[in-house]
Backbone as CSV, one residue per row, in Angstrom:
resi,resn,N_x,N_y,N_z,CA_x,CA_y,CA_z,C_x,C_y,C_z
1,MET,59.919,29.952,-31.718,61.334,30.149,-31.733,61.834,30.320,-30.291
2,ILE,63.008,29.733,-30.063,63.583,29.780,-28.730,64.188,31.164,-28.519
3,ARG,63.883,31.681,-27.372,64.401,33.016,-27.082,65.881,32.951,-26.675
4,LEU,66.554,34.046,-26.845,67.981,34.137,-26.534,68.233,33.917,-25.045
5,ALA,67.369,34.392,-24.190,67.540,34.238,-22.736,67.489,32.766,-22.345
6,THR,66.612,32.006,-22.975,66.515,30.573,-22.671,67.811,29.864,-23.052
7,ILE,68.373,30.199,-24.182,69.634,29.600,-24.621,70.768,29.978,-23.663
8,LEU,70.813,31.230,-23.270,71.859,31.670,-22.355,71.734,30.988,-20.993
9,TRP,70.497,30.876,-20.478,70.296,30.205,-19.190,70.647,28.722,-19.294
10,THR,70.312,28.100,-20.364,70.647,26.686,-20.561,72.164,26.515,-20.612
11,LEU,72.812,27.380,-21.334,74.264,27.343,-21.405,74.890,27.597,-20.036
12,ALA,74.356,28.543,-19.270,74.877,28.842,-17.931,74.700,27.643,-17.001
13,VAL,73.560,26.958,-17.072,73.311,25.783,-16.244,74.274,24.666,-16.622
14,MET,74.525,24.492,-17.911,75.452,23.456,-18.347,76.871,23.755,-17.869
15,ILE,77.289,24.997,-17.959,78.627,25.387,-17.493,78.734,25.203,-15.987
16,ALA,77.697,25.585,-15.248,77.704,25.423,-13.791,77.756,23.935,-13.421
17,GLY,77.005,23.112,-14.137,77.025,21.674,-13.876,78.395,21.080,-14.136
18,TYR,79.022,21.463,-15.228,80.359,20.982,-15.547,81.359,21.421,-14.469
19,ALA,81.248,22.688,-14.046,82.144,23.210,-13.012,81.942,22.454,-11.700
20,MET,80.695,22.122,-11.358,80.414,21.376,-10.131,81.051,19.988,-10.176
21,PHE,80.964,19.319,-11.317,81.593,18.004,-11.451,83.109,18.112,-11.328
22,GLN,83.685,19.132,-11.923,85.133,19.320,-11.822,85.553,19.554,-10.372
23,VAL,84.805,20.390,-9.668,85.113,20.662,-8.263,84.965,19.387,-7.436
24,LYS,83.907,18.627,-7.714,83.669,17.385,-6.979,84.840,16.421,-7.155
25,TYR,85.288,16.209,-8.362,86.389,15.281,-8.607,87.702,15.797,-8.029
26,GLU,87.887,17.100,-8.020,89.086,17.667,-7.399,89.051,17.446,-5.885
27,VAL,87.898,17.616,-5.269,87.756,17.379,-3.831,88.009,15.908,-3.514
28,VAL,87.492,15.007,-4.322,87.725,13.572,-4.111,89.212,13.260,-4.225
29,ARG,89.878,13.842,-5.199,91.311,13.624,-5.378,92.090,14.148,-4.171
30,LEU,91.714,15.338,-3.680,92.401,15.905,-2.519,92.128,15.090,-1.250
31,GLU,90.918,14.566,-1.105,90.611,13.723,0.047,91.428,12.432,0.015
32,ASP,91.595,11.859,-1.165,92.441,10.669,-1.288,93.881,10.983,-0.913
33,ARG,94.365,12.121,-1.365,95.730,12.543,-1.037,95.880,12.757,0.473
34,LEU,94.870,13.373,1.094,94.899,13.600,2.532,94.902,12.271,3.290
35,ALA,94.097,11.325,2.859,94.070,10.012,3.508,95.426,9.325,3.368
36,GLN,96.057,9.436,2.212,97.378,8.834,2.001,98.417,9.490,2.908
37,LEU,98.368,10.824,3.019,99.319,11.521,3.892,99.111,11.141,5.353
38,ASN,97.859,11.035,5.781,97.589,10.613,7.159,98.097,9.198,7.416
39,HIS,97.941,8.336,6.430,98.463,6.968,6.556,99.987,6.992,6.660
40,ASP,100.638,7.803,5.842,102.100,7.906,5.880,102.581,8.459,7.226
41,ILE,101.860,9.437,7.755,102.224,10.013,9.053,102.118,8.958,10.145
42,ALA,101.035,8.194,10.131,100.856,7.142,11.135,101.960,6.090,11.020
43,ALA,102.315,5.716,9.802,103.383,4.730,9.609,104.723,5.268,10.104
44,THR,104.995,6.534,9.852,106.238,7.146,10.306,106.289,7.208,11.829
45,ARG,105.158,7.532,12.451,105.114,7.539,13.919,105.371,6.145,14.483
46,ASP,104.791,5.135,13.858,105.029,3.765,14.317,106.502,3.398,14.178
47,GLU,107.101,3.747,13.059,108.527,3.468,12.859,109.372,4.197,13.897
48,SER,108.990,5.428,14.215,109.717,6.202,15.213,109.615,5.551,16.590
49,ARG,108.436,5.053,16.929,108.274,4.354,18.213,109.142,3.090,18.262
50,VAL,109.195,2.359,17.178,110.019,1.153,17.134,111.494,1.516,17.289
51,LEU,111.932,2.564,16.600,113.332,2.976,16.705,113.663,3.456,18.114
52,ASN,112.743,4.169,18.752,112.984,4.601,20.132,113.074,3.402,21.072
53,ALA,112.231,2.408,20.855,112.296,1.204,21.688,113.618,0.471,21.467
54,GLU,114.059,0.357,20.227,115.342,-0.283,19.944,116.490,0.492,20.571
55,TRP,116.433,1.824,20.485,117.490,2.648,21.075,117.533,2.452,22.589
56,SER,116.353,2.387,23.223,116.318,2.152,24.668,116.938,0.807,25.010
57,LEU,116.654,-0.193,24.223,117.227,-1.517,24.463,118.739,-1.496,24.254
58,LEU,119.194,-0.883,23.193,120.622,-0.888,22.876,121.440,-0.037,23.847
59,SER,120.851,1.000,24.408,121.603,1.877,25.301,121.358,1.558,26.774
60,ASP,120.806,0.397,27.063,120.581,-0.022,28.447,121.931,-0.153,29.151
61,PRO,122.115,0.506,30.301,123.421,0.471,30.978,123.872,-0.943,31.361
62,GLN,122.950,-1.798,31.775,123.340,-3.158,32.137,123.847,-3.922,30.914
63,ARG,123.191,-3.748,29.796,123.623,-4.406,28.559,124.998,-3.890,28.146
64,LEU,125.179,-2.572,28.209,126.474,-1.998,27.831,127.578,-2.483,28.769
65,ASP,127.269,-2.631,30.057,128.269,-3.134,30.992,128.638,-4.579,30.669
66,ARG,127.635,-5.409,30.334,127.928,-6.796,29.940,128.808,-6.836,28.699
67,LEU,128.489,-6.010,27.708,129.309,-5.977,26.490,130.726,-5.502,26.791
68,ASN,130.856,-4.539,27.683,132.169,-4.043,28.064,132.982,-5.159,28.720
69,GLN,132.353,-5.885,29.630,133.074,-6.962,30.315,133.435,-8.091,29.353
70,THR,132.593,-8.324,28.355,132.850,-9.416,27.415,133.923,-9.053,26.394
71,TYR,133.850,-7.859,25.830,134.706,-7.524,24.683,135.784,-6.474,24.965
72,LEU,135.483,-5.464,25.750,136.398,-4.333,25.852,137.270,-4.349,27.102
73,HIS,136.732,-4.836,28.208,137.457,-4.882,29.479,137.912,-3.489,29.912
74,LEU,137.044,-2.512,29.763,137.365,-1.145,30.174,137.132,-0.996,31.672
75,THR,137.930,-0.151,32.308,137.766,0.141,33.728,137.663,1.650,33.885
76,PRO,137.144,2.109,35.005,137.096,3.557,35.227,138.503,4.144,35.282
77,VAL,138.627,5.390,34.913,139.922,6.067,34.906,140.320,6.345,36.352
78,GLY,141.513,5.932,36.715,142.024,6.172,38.066,142.826,7.455,38.120
79,THR,143.070,7.910,39.349,143.827,9.160,39.502,145.282,8.991,39.080
80,ALA,145.796,7.772,39.152,147.185,7.534,38.743,147.344,7.671,37.233
81,GLN,146.262,7.477,36.495,146.332,7.589,35.040,146.324,9.040,34.580
82,ILE,145.915,9.928,35.441,145.862,11.342,35.070,147.183,11.973,35.503
83,GLY,147.935,12.461,34.565,149.240,13.049,34.862,149.113,14.528,35.187
84,SER,150.236,15.152,35.423,150.243,16.595,35.676,150.693,17.321,34.415
85,ILE,150.546,18.594,34.449,150.884,19.403,33.273,152.395,19.426,33.045
86,ASP,153.176,19.115,34.095,154.638,19.098,33.942,155.098,17.975,33.021
87,HIS,154.296,16.952,32.834,154.678,15.817,31.995,154.398,16.052,30.505
88,ILE,153.756,17.141,30.188,153.439,17.432,28.788,154.649,18.098,28.147
89,PRO,155.220,17.537,27.095,156.391,18.159,26.461,155.979,19.411,25.675
90,PHE,156.851,20.372,25.679,156.605,21.598,24.920,157.076,21.420,23.491
91,ARG,156.515,22.204,22.599,156.955,22.169,21.206,158.322,22.813,21.083
92,PRO,159.083,22.371,20.105,160.390,23.025,19.893,160.185,24.503,19.521
93,GLY,161.006,25.336,20.098,160.946,26.753,19.770,159.987,27.536,20.656
94,THR,159.374,26.903,21.636,158.489,27.623,22.554,159.132,27.670,23.917
95,ALA,158.529,28.419,24.802,159.087,28.584,26.146,159.068,27.249,26.883
96,SER,160.051,27.017,27.720,160.125,25.779,28.497,159.509,26.007,29.867
97,ALA,159.377,24.947,30.624,158.739,25.014,31.934,159.486,25.941,32.893
98,PRO,160.831,25.911,32.986,161.510,26.831,33.919,161.259,28.296,33.551
99,MET,161.178,28.590,32.251,160.935,29.976,31.848,159.531,30.410,32.260
100,LEU,158.592,29.495,32.154,157.219,29.805,32.569,157.159,30.034,34.074
101,ALA,157.905,29.240,34.815,157.910,29.386,36.274,158.482,30.758,36.661
102,LYS,159.546,31.178,35.972,160.130,32.490,36.262,159.159,33.608,35.882
103,ALA,158.448,33.425,34.782,157.510,34.457,34.333,156.339,34.572,35.293
104,ALA,155.991,33.476,35.947,154.859,33.496,36.862,155.203,34.225,38.143
105,GLN,156.522,34.330,38.517,156.924,35.000,39.764,156.808,36.445,39.659
């Protein structure tokens, strides 16, 4: 007759074996997930490098100057274009420029 200890040890070995297989498959699943994440990170870095290169090309000052001359015809702001504060109209109901001048004295 089989002793109780032999049955218990056999059962314990079977449970341990099952647990080992479960752990093994979980580790394999996690390793696959890690490899996928590393691949995604590398792809994102590559996309970021491409976008940075495109941004450098698009924001090149010589290119922007050519586009300005072709389409916008913008020129630097001259001192004649900048007015003085006396040319700014006041809102109705507020103090006028002569009143401000008197208040400043």
